[in-house]
Backbone as JSON, one array per atom type, in Angstrom:
{
  "sequence": "MDQTTKEAGKTMAIISYVTLIGTLIAYFSNQGDKKNEFVTFHVGQAVRIWILWIILTVVVNILVFVTSIGMLAYLGYIPLILAILGAMNANNLKEEPIPVIGTIGG",
  "N": [[12.72, -20.14, 20.27], [15.49, -21.73, 20.28], [19.23, -21.15, 20.67], [21.04, -23.43, 18.89], [19.47, -23.85, 16.95], [19.51, -20.98, 15.7], [21.85, -21.18, 15.23], [22.62, -22.99, 13.27], [20.9, -21.75, 11.21], [22.38, -19.42, 10.79], [23.72, -18.78, 8.65], [22.54, -18.74, 5.87], [20.7, -16.9, 6.4], [21.98, -14.38, 6.39], [22.52, -14.72, 4.14], [19.86, -14.38, 3.07], [19.6, -11.76, 2.9], [21.44, -10.93, 0.79], [21.29, -9.58, -2.32], [18.74, -10.49, -4.42], [18.83, -12.92, -5.63], [20.18, -14.4, -3.36], [18.0, -13.85, -1.43], [16.42, -15.6, -2.64], [17.6, -18.18, -2.79], [18.27, -18.85, -0.45], [15.86, -19.1, 0.38], [14.68, -21.54, -1.12], [16.23, -23.54, -0.47], [15.37, -23.96, 2.36], [13.58, -25.54, 2.73], [11.09, -28.09, 3.28], [12.01, -30.99, 5.28], [14.08, -29.72, 6.14], [13.69, -26.6, 7.27], [14.5, -24.14, 8.9], [12.97, -22.45, 11.5], [14.52, -19.49, 11.72], [15.58, -18.88, 9.62], [13.3, -18.7, 8.26], [12.07, -16.29, 9.15], [14.34, -14.72, 8.3], [14.46, -14.34, 5.63], [11.18, -13.59, 5.34], [11.89, -11.03, 5.98], [13.77, -10.05, 4.58], [12.1, -10.03, 1.98], [10.38, -8.44, 2.57], [12.1, -6.2, 2.22], [12.83, -6.31, -0.55], [10.4, -5.83, -1.9], [9.75, -3.52, -1.03], [11.77, -2.37, -2.34], [11.09, -2.35, -4.79], [8.92, -0.64, -5.38], [9.48, 1.48, -4.19], [11.68, 2.46, -6.14], [9.89, 3.14, -8.44], [8.51, 5.17, -7.8], [10.19, 7.08, -6.6], [11.7, 7.33, -9.23], [9.25, 8.34, -10.96], [9.04, 11.14, -8.97], [11.44, 12.12, -9.58], [11.4, 12.49, -12.31], [9.09, 14.4, -12.77], [9.44, 16.19, -10.96], [12.24, 17.17, -11.22], [14.11, 16.95, -9.48], [16.84, 16.02, -8.72], [18.03, 14.93, -6.32], [16.66, 13.27, -4.79], [16.8, 11.01, -5.37], [18.55, 9.75, -4.18], [16.64, 8.53, -2.06], [16.63, 6.03, -3.05], [18.53, 4.13, -1.62], [17.77, 3.52, 0.65], [16.47, 0.98, 0.87], [18.92, -0.55, 0.87], [20.26, -0.1, 3.19], [17.84, -1.1, 5.37], [18.62, -3.57, 4.55], [21.29, -4.13, 5.29], [21.19, -3.53, 7.95], [19.38, -5.64, 8.59], [21.12, -7.95, 7.8], [23.05, -7.63, 9.62], [21.32, -8.46, 12.28], [20.75, -10.77, 11.21], [23.25, -11.64, 11.79], [23.53, -11.37, 14.32], [22.75, -13.04, 15.72], [19.7, -12.33, 16.06], [16.46, -11.85, 16.17], [15.25, -9.53, 15.43], [12.68, -7.67, 13.92], [13.07, -5.38, 10.57], [13.5, -1.65, 10.76], [10.17, 0.01, 10.43], [9.44, -0.93, 7.87], [9.2, -3.86, 8.69], [7.38, -5.19, 10.06], [5.17, -5.38, 8.68], [2.44, -6.95, 7.12], [2.4, -9.06, 8.64]],
  "CA": [[13.91, -20.73, 19.54], [17.14, -21.69, 21.05], [20.68, -20.99, 20.06], [21.41, -24.45, 17.99], [18.96, -23.44, 15.44], [19.73, -20.16, 15.07], [23.69, -21.11, 15.05], [22.18, -23.57, 12.21], [20.6, -21.04, 9.93], [22.73, -17.89, 10.41], [24.53, -18.42, 7.0], [21.41, -18.77, 5.34], [19.66, -15.91, 7.02], [22.49, -13.51, 6.05], [22.36, -14.72, 2.12], [19.12, -13.99, 2.22], [19.77, -10.25, 2.4], [22.65, -10.41, 0.0], [20.69, -9.89, -3.64], [17.62, -10.98, -4.69], [19.32, -14.5, -5.77], [20.76, -14.71, -2.28], [16.99, -14.31, -0.71], [15.54, -16.99, -3.4], [18.38, -19.72, -2.65], [18.01, -19.05, 1.12], [13.97, -19.88, 0.71], [14.56, -22.81, -1.7], [17.08, -24.42, 0.55], [14.89, -23.87, 3.77], [12.08, -26.28, 2.62], [11.12, -29.55, 3.67], [12.83, -30.85, 6.65], [15.53, -29.03, 6.56], [13.27, -25.94, 7.41], [14.7, -23.55, 10.02], [12.53, -21.32, 11.35], [15.57, -18.42, 12.04], [16.04, -18.12, 8.47], [12.28, -18.19, 7.68], [11.98, -14.79, 9.55], [15.09, -13.34, 8.05], [13.9, -14.61, 4.08], [10.28, -12.81, 5.05], [12.08, -9.7, 6.06], [14.33, -9.74, 3.05], [11.22, -10.09, 0.78], [9.51, -7.03, 2.52], [12.99, -4.76, 1.57], [12.81, -6.46, -1.98], [8.78, -5.38, -2.26], [10.05, -1.85, -1.1], [12.59, -1.7, -3.14], [10.49, -2.1, -6.06], [7.65, 0.14, -5.04], [10.49, 2.71, -4.1], [12.38, 2.74, -7.36], [8.8, 3.29, -9.32], [7.75, 6.18, -7.14], [11.73, 7.8, -6.51], [11.83, 7.8, -10.57], [8.34, 9.18, -11.24], [9.17, 12.06, -8.81], [12.38, 12.88, -10.14], [10.86, 12.84, -13.47], [8.08, 15.33, -12.78], [10.12, 17.62, -10.34], [13.51, 17.26, -11.94], [14.82, 16.91, -8.23], [18.1, 14.55, -8.83], [18.04, 14.58, -5.19], [15.31, 12.7, -4.71], [17.17, 9.25, -6.05], [19.24, 9.05, -3.35], [15.91, 7.4, -1.77], [16.97, 4.63, -3.38], [19.72, 4.03, -1.01], [17.04, 2.85, 1.87], [16.3, -0.92, 0.78], [20.13, -1.25, 1.18], [20.62, 0.17, 4.4], [17.77, -1.91, 5.76], [18.92, -4.89, 3.92], [22.32, -4.2, 6.2], [20.59, -3.9, 9.55], [18.34, -7.58, 8.4], [21.83, -8.77, 7.95], [23.69, -7.63, 10.91], [20.83, -8.96, 12.87], [21.08, -12.43, 11.36], [24.76, -12.13, 12.08], [24.02, -11.65, 15.65], [21.41, -14.1, 15.91], [18.44, -11.59, 16.4], [14.56, -12.24, 15.35], [14.19, -8.43, 15.44], [11.99, -6.74, 12.52], [13.34, -4.38, 10.05], [12.71, -0.72, 11.14], [9.05, 0.7, 9.67], [8.23, -2.24, 7.11], [9.52, -5.3, 9.26], [5.93, -6.14, 10.73], [4.21, -5.14, 7.49], [2.2, -8.25, 6.53], [3.31, -10.66, 9.38]],
  "C": [[14.95, -20.63, 20.44], [18.27, -21.58, 19.62], [20.98, -21.7, 18.85], [20.71, -23.76, 16.95], [19.1, -22.07, 15.0], [21.09, -20.02, 14.63], [23.13, -21.82, 13.29], [21.72, -22.69, 10.67], [21.12, -19.91, 9.72], [23.46, -17.85, 9.16], [23.41, -17.86, 6.16], [20.38, -17.33, 5.51], [20.66, -14.41, 6.64], [22.84, -13.69, 4.38], [21.45, -14.24, 2.1], [18.93, -12.11, 1.85], [20.75, -9.43, 1.14], [21.6, -11.09, -1.88], [19.42, -10.71, -3.35], [17.68, -12.48, -4.95], [19.37, -14.71, -4.5], [19.04, -14.9, -1.31], [15.75, -15.73, -1.81], [16.45, -18.09, -3.04], [18.25, -19.7, -1.1], [16.13, -19.43, 1.35], [14.18, -21.22, 0.32], [15.51, -23.96, -0.6], [16.5, -24.54, 2.03], [13.51, -24.65, 3.26], [12.25, -27.6, 2.67], [11.65, -29.47, 5.24], [13.55, -30.59, 7.27], [15.24, -27.35, 6.64], [13.63, -25.31, 9.19], [14.07, -22.36, 10.3], [13.41, -19.61, 11.43], [15.31, -18.08, 10.58], [14.58, -17.9, 7.78], [12.09, -16.79, 7.79], [12.76, -14.01, 8.88], [14.7, -13.61, 6.44], [12.25, -13.61, 4.37], [10.5, -11.3, 5.18], [12.53, -8.98, 4.49], [13.55, -9.13, 1.75], [10.55, -8.71, 0.98], [10.65, -6.02, 2.07], [12.91, -4.91, 0.11], [11.36, -5.65, -2.36], [9.18, -3.51, -1.9], [10.92, -1.08, -1.83], [11.86, -1.61, -4.8], [9.45, -0.93, -6.24], [8.63, 1.79, -4.79], [11.21, 3.74, -5.31], [11.13, 3.26, -8.49], [8.48, 4.96, -8.76], [8.73, 7.15, -7.27], [11.31, 8.42, -8.45], [10.96, 8.94, -11.26], [8.31, 10.86, -10.56], [10.01, 12.5, -9.1], [12.05, 13.26, -11.74], [10.06, 14.15, -13.34], [8.4, 16.69, -11.97], [11.14, 17.68, -10.72], [14.46, 17.4, -10.75], [15.93, 15.42, -8.07], [17.87, 14.28, -7.38], [17.69, 13.57, -4.29], [15.82, 11.36, -4.89], [17.85, 9.09, -5.07], [17.98, 8.26, -1.79], [16.29, 6.37, -1.69], [17.84, 3.5, -2.44], [18.96, 3.28, 0.66], [16.86, 1.1, 2.39], [17.95, -1.1, 1.17], [20.61, -0.98, 2.42], [19.79, -0.69, 5.2], [18.51, -3.34, 5.76], [20.57, -5.3, 5.06], [22.12, -4.19, 7.33], [20.07, -5.15, 9.56], [19.86, -8.08, 8.73], [22.89, -8.55, 9.07], [22.65, -8.18, 12.11], [20.63, -10.23, 12.91], [22.4, -12.43, 11.74], [24.74, -12.28, 13.48], [22.85, -12.46, 16.52], [20.3, -13.26, 16.86], [17.38, -11.87, 15.48], [14.02, -10.72, 15.44], [13.66, -7.59, 13.84], [12.48, -5.65, 12.26], [12.81, -2.92, 10.58], [11.37, -0.16, 10.18], [8.55, -0.45, 8.86], [8.74, -4.12, 8.07], [8.3, -5.89, 9.72], [4.56, -6.05, 9.62], [3.63, -6.95, 7.14], [2.33, -9.44, 7.07], [2.3, -10.55, 10.18]]
}
């Protein structure tokens, strides 16, 4: 992928990591003849983060309820950290998968 394509999609790629609404905006604005592969890659990474967030929220809440170990709630920050890493990659025009979950299903 050339540098011009990445530069054109940089803003939408970053937006894809900012809340679920940002992911949806980036996804729907990247349809049809305006499709940018750089944005597509980062939207896919952001979707993986949102899926992890949902699963982790359920699992952590169950574990905290069962064990009464409140410190487990800090595991909920993992998706935030991954989203920051993804946004940094998008800002630096990198197409690197996010750690651990970036290659799942793709």
